[in-house]
GUROSE-422567 format. One record per residue (C-alpha): residue in three letters; z negated, y, x negated. Coordinates in steps of 0.02 Angstrom, whole numbers, plus 50000, padded with zeros to 5 digits. Layout:
REM residues N
ALAZYX ...
***
This chain:
REM residues 492
MET514055025450085 THR512675025850217 ASP511325038350171 GLY509815029050106 VAL509295018749956 LEU511015016549876 ALA511545034349916 TRP509945040749833 LEU510335030149680 GLU512105036949669 ARG511545054949695 SER510145054249566 ALA511305045849439 ALA512565059849466 LEU511305074049456 TYR510165067149319 PRO511195053949226 ASP510235054449062 LYS508505057649132 THR507245043249125 ALA507105035449297 VAL505835021649265 THR504815015349119 GLY503714999849116 GLY503494982649041 GLY504204988248874 GLU505854994248945 SER506595010149014 TYR508125015349116 THR508955032049140 PHE509635035149314 ARG511395030949252 GLN510785014749173 LEU509805010349329 ARG511355012849437 ASP512495002949319 ARG511254988649306 ALA511004988149495 TYR512874988449532 GLY513234975049401 LEU511874963649469 GLY512464967349645 ALA514224961449601 TRP513514945749520 LEU512424941849671 HIS513814945749795 GLN514834931349723 ARG513414918949742 CYS512394923849896 ALA512834925350079 PRO512784943050154 GLY511034946850214 GLY510294932650113 ALA508524933450043 ILE508314933949854 GLY506624930649774 LEU506014941849633 TYR504764931849530 ALA504084944949413 GLN502684955949351 ARG502814974949352 ARG504324979249246 ALA505704992249253 ALA507014978349263 VAL506274972449427 ILE506664989149510 ALA508464987649450 ALA508494970349530 MET507824976949696 LEU509264989349699 GLY510464975749643 CYS509984965349794 ALA510364980349906 ALA512034983149818 ALA512474964849853 GLY512104966850039 CYS510574955650022 CYS508704958450040 TYR507364955249910 VAL505704946049925 PRO504384950349793 MET503484934649731 ASP501834935449637 PRO501844924149481 GLN499954922549498 ALA500074915749675 PRO499784897049703 ALA501344886249706 GLU500934880849884 LYS500964898949945 LEU502594902549853 GLY503374887149932 LYS502904893350105 ILE503654910350068 ILE505294902850006 ALA505454891650158 GLN504984904850286 ALA506054918950215 GLY507534907450180 VAL507574911949994 GLY509094903549917 LEU509014911049743 ILE507544916949636 LEU507754929449495 GLY506444927449359 PHE505904940449233 GLY504994931749092 ALA503484927849200 GLY503634908949183 GLU504844898849285 TYR504454893549461 ASP505384878249522 GLY505944882049699 ALA507064866749706 ALA505934858149833 GLN506364872049956 GLY508194872549905 ALA508074888249798 ALA508884890249628 TYR507944899049486 VAL508944910749374 PRO508134919649224 CYS508694937749236 ASP508334942849057 GLY509934941848956 LEU510984938149110 GLY512794943349080 LEU513334955149217 PRO515054961749264 GLU515404980449259 ALA515454988449430 SER515755006549477 ALA515175004749657 PRO514044993449762 ALA514794976949816 ALA514174980449994 ASP513704995350101 PRO512154990150201 SER511924997650373 PRO510275005650425 ALA509874990150528 ASP510064978250379 THR508504971450296 LEU508044979850132 TYR506574968550088 ILE505284956450156 ILE503494958850100 TYR502174945450116 THR500334948050153 SER498994935050182 GLY498454941850351 SER496814937550434 THR497154918750431 GLY497574917750245 GLU499314911150285 PRO500804920750213 LYS501434933650337 GLY503184940450306 ILE503604957850367 ARG505414963250374 LYS505864981250326 SER507574988950357 HIS508605001450257 GLY508505013550403 ALA506615012350415 MET506405016050229 ALA507615030750237 ASP506715038050388 PHE505015036650304 VAL505505043250133 GLU506385058650201 ALA504825063250301 TYR503685059050154 VAL504655069850031 ALA504665084450154 ALA502785083150182 LEU502375082149996 ASP503705094449938 LEU504055084249782 GLY505545086649666 PRO506355079749509 GLU505055087449393 GLU503725075049450 VAL503135060049349 ILE502445046649466 GLY501115034849399 ASN501265017749483 GLN499685007249502 THR500144994749637 PRO500914977649599 PHE502664975649670 CYS502104961149781 PHE501064973849878 ASP501934985350000 ALA501145001549938 SER502235000649781 ALA503795004449885 LYS503195022449912 ASP503235025549725 ILE504905016949696 TYR505905025349834 LEU505065042249808 MET505725041649630 LEU507455036749688 ARG507575050149824 THR506925064849722 GLY507555060949546 ALA505745060349484 SER505235048649343 LEU504195033149377 GLU502915026849252 ILE502355008849284 ILE500595009949213 PRO500094994049118 SER498794984349217 ASP497614982749068 LYS497415001649063 PHE496385000849222 MET495064990549131 PHE494695005249014 PRO494675021549113 VAL494645033248963 THR496175024548893 LEU496965025749066 VAL496715044549073 GLU497395046448897 TYR498915036548950 LEU499195047849100 ASN499155062848984 GLU500295054748856 ARG501585050648989 ARG501315067649075 VAL500985059749246 THR500895072849384 PHE500745062249543 ILE499785046449585 SER499535036849747 TRP498205023549714 VAL496955013249812 PRO495215021249812 SER494465006549717 ALA495515010949564 LEU495035029249577 ALA493205025049606 VAL493055015349443 VAL493595030849347 ALA492235040949433 ARG490825028249415 LEU491085025649229 ARG490915044549200 THR492655044849124 PHE492885063549146 ARG491515067349019 ASP492685060548885 ALA494435063848952 LEU495275073849090 PRO497025070649161 VAL497735087749117 THR499495085349187 LEU498975078349356 ARG499375089449506 ARG499235078049657 VAL498135062949695 CYS498485052849851 PHE497375038449905 VAL497775025250033 GLY497275008150096 GLU495395009750117 VAL493995022550129 PHE493695032849971 PRO491785033349949 ALA491245051549966 LYS490205051849808 ASP491665045549702 LEU492885057649782 ALA491655071649744 VAL491715067249558 TRP493625068849558 ARG493605085349654 GLU492275093049542 ALA493155087849381 LEU494905092849440 PRO494725108149554 ALA496565112949539 VAL497215095849593 GLN497805092949773 PHE496965077549850 ILE497795069350001 ASN497135055450111 LEU498565044450172 TYR498595032150317 GLY499835018250349 SER500024999550368 SER501154985550308 GLU501994985550478 MET502895001850438 ALA503995007150293 GLY502635018250220 VAL501265029650283 CYS501265039050448 CYS499815051350433 MET499085062250296 TYR497615073950272 PRO497735086550129 LEU495945090150076 PRO495395108350059 LYS495315113849877 ASP493475118549888 GLY491995118150004 PRO491195103550097 LEU492265089850171 PRO492165083250349 GLU491245066750367 PRO492055054750390 LEU493615060750302 PRO495045062550428 MET496665052650424 GLY497465069150470 ARG499055071750568 PRO500695062250582 LEU502225065250474 ALA503685074050557 ASN504565057450594 THR503075050050686 ARG502175051350852 VAL500445043650873 TYR499445039151028 LEU497765031651071 TYR497745016151180 GLU496455005651271 ASP496534992451407 GLY498424993951426 GLN498535012751444 LEU498565028551340 VAL496885037551324 PRO496535055351267 ASP495145054551139 ARG494665037351071 GLY495605020851064 GLU496755009550964 LEU498035019450864 LEU499845017050917 VAL501265022850804 CYS503015027050867 SER504295029850729 ALA505995024450667 ALA505065019250509 LEU504235004250592 ALA504564986950522 ASP505744975450618 GLY504374962450642 TYR503684946350570 VAL504814933250494 GLY504894917650602 ASP503514923350719 PRO504214931150878 ALA502564929150970 ARG501594939350842 THR503014952050837 ALA502964954351026 GLU501074956151023 THR501064969150884 PHE502644979050923 ILE502574983651106 GLU503654994251220 LEU502875008651314 GLU503525021451434 ILE503005038351366 ASP503605054751440 GLY504855045151544 LYS505635036151396 LYS505465018451332 ARG504735018851156 ARG504395005051031 ALA502615006450968 LEU501574997950834 ARG499844992250883 THR498944995550719 GLY497314986850762 ASP496415002450699 TRP495285012350814 ALA495275031150795 ARG494755047250879 TYR495205065650868 ASP493985077850788 GLU493705095850840 ASN495165101650731 GLY496405089550809 ASP496435077850659 LEU496365059050680 VAL494795050650615 PHE494725032050577 LEU493335022550665 SER493595004250623 ARG494734989350630 SER494804981650802 ASP494194965350725 SER492694974350650 GLN492004979950818 ILE490574968850870 LYS489404967351017 TYR487594965650961 LYS486094966451076 GLY487244972751213 CYS487874987251108 ARG489594989851032 ILE489464992850845 GLU490824999150727 LEU490514990050564 GLY491485003850476 GLU490125016150527 VAL488775004950454 GLU489775002550294 ALA490065021250275 ALA488195024650292 VAL487785011750159 ASP489165018150044 ALA488465035750054 LEU486775030849981 PRO486575037249802 PHE485975020549732 ILE487455010749804 GLY489025007849701 GLN490204999149821 ALA489824991449990 CYS490614979750116 CYS489884976450288 LEU490294960150380 TYR489654951750537 ASP489014934050531 ALA489394928450709 ALA488594911350689 ARG486904919150645 GLU487194935250742 ARG486774946650599 ILE487564960950503 THR487714957350318 VAL487944970250181 PHE488704965550013 CYS488514979049882 THR488344983749700 SER486894994849651 ASP486015002649503 ARG484464994649578 PRO484764975949554 ASP483084971949634 LEU483544981649792 LYS482754973849947 LEU483364974050126 ARG481824983750184 ASP482184997450056 LEU484004998450109 ASN483544999750292 ALA482225012750257 ALA483565023550176 LEU484745020450324 ALA483455023650460 GLY483875042050477 HIS485745038550487 LEU485925023050596 ALA485135016950757 ASP483935002550736 TYR485114989950816 MET486444994550687 LEU485364991050534 PRO485894976250424 ARG484924960050438 ARG485464952950269 LEU485804960850100 VAL486744953049953 VAL486744963049791 LEU488194958149678 ASP488464961249493 ALA490244966749534 MET491204968549696 PRO492634955849707 LEU494334964249717 ASN496014957149765 ALA497594959749663 ASN497914976349750 GLY496234983249694 LYS495444982749867 ILE493794974249909 ASP494154955749937 ARG493424954050111 THR494204936850136 TYR493194930049989 LEU491594938750046 LYS491744930550216 THR491514913750129 LEU489804919850069 LEU489124923650242 
***
């Protein structure tokens, strides 16, 4: 069996057969049960699906869905997570583009994929054959899963990830974090978002336990912390928006997560004032800033925060994992100190489904040190600080020219976010009116633009100051817990 996802499953089932592997959605599997369920489903799928075929998983966050992901791998197929809350039109596009021939449902309400030629099969109660081994042995080049994001256009964008890419990432990730089977991982991210794969395959590789935290817990932070303690969660990797809510509602006055040892955050900037609340309340916890993108199997850089003392501003992205090389790039050539971040790694995605032009534009070939290397253009601009750590500057699409000057909207947003009377902030550019707009929440609902700019005057040049302010009752978030910038753009 090729080392990777199925080998990890077999190894963990052999070493920890009766240990709980995953709990969530009212169900739980030991590692032996997870293996047996995956192999049985793999045998069932192998009889009905062509090798390499795409299988849709139409489901909420449940333990059975992880067994199905592994079942698809054991059948020699790939899986495609499908969000039951997504519009039918979007689901139809995903089915057609990915070539989904069969959809496994998990009590989330049936989706009729017949118009795209897909069959829907309820997985709950499905009779499965017994199987002592996988029906197939995928190679590293075979597709493990296809994840869909909306992208900048709002159209579904499928990204293909291989078995080999996931194996390469997870081995480097485990080595960097030094995690073992004693960990209990608290999952926050929906399975239709790529960040969830880190939790799933970290569990499988290390023999740790995975707790799928009920989504409603995040609405009541004290209850959430109590749940973490009840389930003895030691490790979380969440988006900063989820962590920030805990800080802003003063949760730690009423409850502390006493079993937590590591907190990773990824996907967006963690506002400094909210991070400070976590660090002050939990001085023994290790906090780690992660950096990655959907175009790779996981993250590629990390910055472990010092346990005490002031933090650098802005917080660094850190340094690459052992399996990764990073470079800075501008105008077709590598540059030493500031540019677009390029990532070279065996953990890169294979490309975009059905879009060779976008794939060729994003995944380029460079000659570095006399060798041809495949590199991901991340679209993120970065620089090195005085310690040799990478520091995020902005997205390439958030760099604007205003009054003849280049402005990083991320720098403006960070300055607004740092103000004590600001809750959350998002900075966008209204190109039609040539003005910088700030959307924010604040404990001063009558906050005026002149007051905001007066507070920013010592931190930003005059030409960088916002020209419009919109104070919101609550910041709109997408299903992954990040600020919904696509929606905010409609309010410009």
